[in-house]
Structure formats: C-alpha cells, structure tokens
C-alpha positions as CSV (number, residue, x, y, z in Angstrom):
1,M,20.2,81.3,-8.8
2,K,18.3,83.3,-10.9
3,I,16.1,82.0,-13.6
4,G,15.0,84.3,-16.6
5,Y,11.2,84.8,-17.6
6,T,11.9,83.0,-20.6
7,F,13.5,80.4,-19.4
8,L,10.8,79.9,-16.7
9,V,8.3,79.6,-19.8
10,F,10.5,77.1,-21.5
11,L,10.4,74.7,-18.3
12,T,6.5,74.9,-17.5
13,C,5.7,74.2,-21.3
14,F,7.8,71.0,-20.8
15,G,5.8,70.0,-18.1
16,L,7.5,71.2,-14.9
17,K,5.6,70.8,-11.7
18,S,5.2,73.2,-9.2
19,Q,6.7,71.8,-6.3
20,D,9.7,71.9,-8.1
21,M,9.6,75.4,-9.1
22,D,11.6,77.8,-6.9
23,V,9.7,80.5,-5.5
24,Q,12.2,82.6,-5.6
25,A,12.4,81.9,-9.7
26,I,9.0,82.6,-9.9
27,V,8.9,86.1,-8.4
28,D,12.0,86.7,-10.1
29,A,10.5,86.1,-13.3
30,C,7.1,87.7,-12.4
31,I,8.9,91.3,-11.8
32,E,10.9,90.3,-15.1
33,K,7.1,90.2,-16.5
34,H,5.9,93.6,-14.9
35,G,9.0,95.6,-15.8
36,G,12.3,93.9,-14.9
37,E,15.3,96.2,-15.3
38,Q,12.9,99.1,-16.1
39,Y,12.1,99.2,-12.2
40,K,15.6,100.2,-11.2
41,N,15.2,103.5,-13.2
42,A,11.7,104.4,-13.0
43,H,10.2,108.5,-13.3
44,Y,6.3,108.4,-13.2
45,A,3.5,110.6,-12.6
46,Y,-0.2,109.7,-12.0
47,D,-3.1,110.6,-10.0
48,F,-4.9,108.6,-7.1
49,R,-8.2,109.9,-6.0
50,K,-7.7,113.1,-5.4
51,N,-4.0,113.6,-5.0
52,H,-1.3,113.8,-7.7
53,Y,1.6,111.3,-7.5
54,E,5.3,111.4,-8.9
55,Y,7.3,108.7,-8.2
56,H,11.5,108.5,-8.6
57,Y,13.5,105.4,-8.2
58,E,17.5,105.1,-9.2
59,N,18.9,102.1,-7.9
60,G,17.9,102.2,-4.4
61,T,17.8,105.8,-4.2
62,F,13.9,106.9,-4.1
63,T,11.7,110.2,-4.1
64,Y,8.1,109.5,-3.3
65,E,5.6,112.9,-3.7
66,L,2.1,113.7,-3.2
67,H,0.6,116.8,-4.4
68,S,-3.1,117.8,-2.9
69,K,-5.6,118.4,-5.9
70,D,-5.6,122.2,-4.7
71,G,-2.0,122.5,-4.8
72,K,-1.7,123.6,-1.4
73,I,0.1,120.1,0.4
74,K,3.2,118.9,-1.0
75,D,4.5,115.7,1.1
76,V,7.7,114.0,0.2
77,L,9.1,110.7,1.3
78,T,12.8,110.1,0.5
79,N,15.8,107.6,1.9
80,E,16.5,110.7,4.3
81,G,13.2,110.7,5.9
82,F,9.8,112.6,5.1
83,T,8.8,116.4,4.6
84,R,5.4,118.4,4.3
85,R,5.1,121.5,2.8
86,V,1.9,123.9,3.0
87,N,1.8,126.8,0.4
88,G,5.4,126.2,-0.2
89,K,6.5,126.4,3.6
90,E,7.8,123.3,5.6
91,V,5.7,122.7,8.6
92,K,7.1,120.8,11.5
93,L,5.1,117.8,12.6
94,K,4.8,115.5,15.4
95,D,6.2,112.3,14.9
96,K,2.9,110.2,15.0
97,E,2.1,112.6,12.2
98,I,5.0,111.7,10.2
99,K,4.6,108.1,10.7
100,A,1.2,108.3,9.5
101,Y,2.1,110.7,6.3
102,S,4.7,108.1,5.5
103,N,3.1,105.4,5.4
104,S,0.4,106.9,3.7
105,V,2.6,107.7,0.5
106,N,4.7,104.6,0.7
107,S,1.4,102.5,0.6
108,V,-0.1,104.1,-2.6
109,H,3.3,104.1,-4.4
110,Y,3.8,100.2,-3.4
111,F,1.0,98.8,-4.4
112,F,0.9,100.4,-7.7
113,F,4.6,99.6,-8.3
114,L,4.0,95.6,-7.5
115,P,5.5,93.0,-8.4
116,A,8.9,95.2,-8.0
117,Y,9.4,95.4,-4.4
118,L,8.9,91.3,-3.8
119,N,12.8,91.0,-3.8
120,D,13.2,93.4,-0.9
121,A,15.9,92.4,1.8
122,A,12.9,92.5,4.5
123,V,10.6,90.0,2.4
124,N,10.3,86.1,3.0
125,K,8.4,84.2,0.4
126,E,6.9,81.1,-0.1
127,L,5.1,79.3,-2.3
128,V,2.1,77.7,-0.6
129,G,0.4,75.8,-3.5
130,E,-1.7,76.4,-6.6
131,A,-5.2,77.8,-7.6
132,T,-7.5,78.1,-10.6
133,I,-9.0,81.0,-11.3
134,K,-11.4,81.6,-14.3
135,G,-9.7,78.8,-16.4
136,K,-6.2,80.0,-15.4
137,T,-3.3,78.3,-12.9
138,Y,-1.7,80.2,-10.6
139,Y,1.1,79.8,-8.3
140,K,0.4,81.1,-4.8
141,V,2.8,82.9,-3.1
142,K,2.8,84.2,0.5
143,V,4.8,86.7,1.7
144,T,5.8,88.3,5.2
145,F,8.4,90.8,6.2
146,D,10.8,90.8,9.0
147,E,10.6,93.0,11.6
148,N,13.7,94.7,10.9
149,G,13.3,96.6,8.0
150,G,9.6,95.0,7.3
151,G,7.9,98.7,7.9
152,D,5.6,99.5,10.9
153,D,3.2,96.8,9.0
154,H,5.7,94.1,9.0
155,D,3.1,91.5,11.0
156,D,0.8,92.1,7.7
157,I,0.6,88.7,5.4
158,H,0.5,89.0,1.4
159,M,-0.5,87.0,-0.8
160,Y,-0.2,87.1,-4.6
161,W,-1.5,84.7,-7.4
162,I,1.0,84.2,-9.9
163,N,-0.5,83.0,-13.6
164,K,1.6,79.7,-14.4
165,E,1.8,80.4,-18.0
166,D,3.2,84.2,-18.3
167,F,4.2,85.1,-14.7
168,S,2.0,88.0,-14.3
169,M,0.6,88.9,-11.3
170,D,-3.3,88.8,-11.9
171,Y,-4.2,89.0,-7.7
172,M,-3.4,89.7,-4.7
173,G,-4.5,89.8,-1.2
174,Y,-3.5,91.1,2.4
175,S,-4.3,91.0,5.9
176,F,-3.6,93.7,8.0
177,H,-4.3,95.0,11.8
178,V,-4.2,98.8,11.4
179,N,-7.2,100.7,12.2
180,G,-9.3,97.4,13.8
181,G,-7.3,95.1,10.9
182,G,-8.8,93.3,8.1
183,V,-8.6,91.1,4.9
184,R,-8.6,92.4,1.2
185,F,-8.8,90.6,-2.2
186,R,-8.0,92.6,-5.3
187,S,-8.6,91.4,-9.0
188,G,-6.6,92.9,-11.5
189,F,-7.6,95.0,-15.1
190,N,-6.9,97.5,-17.3
191,K,-3.3,96.2,-17.6
192,R,-0.8,98.6,-19.9
193,N,2.6,98.5,-20.7
194,I,3.8,102.6,-20.1
195,G,7.4,103.4,-20.6
196,G,8.3,99.4,-20.0
197,I,6.2,99.0,-17.0
198,I,2.9,97.5,-16.8
199,F,0.6,99.0,-14.6
200,Q,-2.8,97.8,-13.7
201,D,-6.2,98.9,-11.9
202,Y,-7.7,96.9,-9.1
203,I,-11.5,95.9,-7.8
204,N,-10.7,95.7,-4.1
205,Y,-12.9,93.2,-1.9
206,K,-13.2,92.1,1.6
207,H,-14.4,89.8,4.0
208,D,-14.8,89.2,7.7
209,K,-11.5,90.0,9.3
210,T,-10.7,86.6,10.8
211,T,-10.7,84.9,7.1
212,P,-7.3,83.6,6.2
213,V,-5.8,85.7,3.1
214,D,-5.0,82.0,1.6
215,K,-8.6,81.7,1.5
216,M,-9.7,84.7,-0.3
217,D,-9.5,83.3,-3.7
218,A,-11.8,80.2,-3.0
219,L,-14.2,83.1,-1.6
220,Y,-14.1,85.0,-4.8
221,L,-15.0,81.9,-6.7
222,D,-18.0,81.4,-4.7
223,N,-19.1,84.9,-4.8
224,K,-18.6,85.3,-1.1
225,L,-16.5,88.8,-1.1
226,V,-18.0,92.2,-0.7
227,Q,-16.6,95.0,-3.4
228,V,-15.2,97.9,-1.3
229,S,-14.0,100.0,-4.0
230,T,-12.2,100.6,-7.3
231,I,-8.6,101.5,-7.1
232,E,-7.3,103.1,-10.6
233,M,-4.6,105.0,-11.8
234,V,-5.4,107.9,-14.1
235,N,-3.1,109.7,-16.1
236,V,0.2,107.6,-16.2
237,K,3.1,109.1,-17.7
238,E,6.8,108.8,-17.6
239,I,8.5,112.0,-16.4
C-alpha cells in the first residue's frame, strides 16, 4: 500500500521510528516531494557541459535527446532504440557504439530526473539505517538492480539519503564498475522548482574505489572525500 507524503509527515511528527517505516513508502514520499504525478508527463530542455538535452516522457514512452554544441550531432534514445544523426543524416553505428552512446544519453537524464526512477521494475530498495548530516537526519536507502531490465550497469549499487522531515533527496552516492570502477558521493545544491519538478545541481566527490558506498556519508562529514566536479543543469525549461 502506498502512503502519501502528507500522511508520512504526519506520522513522523508523532515519532514513528525508522525501523517501522516501509522503504517503499519512504521512496513514494520522496518522489512525491520532487515531482510526483508531474514525472508521468514531463517535457524539458536543459544544457549540461558542452551539450543541449531534451527530455520527453509520457506514461512510460520516452524520447531522450542530445544535441552537440556545434549543432552537428543529434542523438535520440527512445523505447524503440537509438539513432545518431550527423549534419541531419542518420549514420550507421557498430553495436558497441550504440551501447556507449545510449548509455551516455540515458545516464545524464537518469541522474538529473531522480528520484523519478526509483520505482522502476528492476529496482530493489532496502532501508539500511539513518545518518545525521549537517544537523539533519536522513533515511539511508540502498538500491540494487535486477540483471533483467537493470541495464548494462545492473551490478552498480546506489545509495540515497532522504530527509526524514520533508523527504527531499539531498545526497546520493553510487559505486560503479565500468572504466576501472569507482565510488561517488553527490551533495545537492541550488534546488529549484520548474513546472512542478524539483531540480538540483550536485557537488561530486570520490574516494578510494574499494570504499563501500554506504560509508561515503561518514567520510564526507570527516572531510576525507576529494571533489571531482560540479554537476550543473543550465537553462532548464519546460518545452
């Protein structure tokens, strides 16, 4: 049974303990906080680093686009597959190129539109504890992925720190295995509501790649993480 965000706030105000909270209810409340029903019919454009992106999602049907800064390349990923056009002409790609370009387009949209995807069928969620960061208490939600439907990175592990008071997703982290592997921790900032969806930018940190992702919050508090980059969406607008 899903429990709405307002009802969860009511329950927490009366001291419901974290071990009594259902992880599904926590995630549902987090999604509701960040966009809720708006995610089901969302059309946005934004710039990230050297590229322009467009995101179209309607009740499970999606079109994710990447447009290079010089206007020469247009990548399109849909439910049906991937295409690349150069100077307006579709180009034939090798399987490994399709895989790489598809993953690139998908991953950018995936992270910027979190927590929308945390109820996907291939997602496995587990409440693994709590943490206090900068005076605020968070549920620690661990996410793993089924091989079937979990994509090429199904063996990655994700962690989400969800605020106990308002169910915002203020921090996230993940371990990955491609390109030698690694672990990241992201601290959200510059939250803004655009068309009913909350977007945020991130400061991106790393540590030794053998570090368990669920330990990254403690290392963050001890100033033992190394900042890798700042991840910012620019010119976000509904289209």
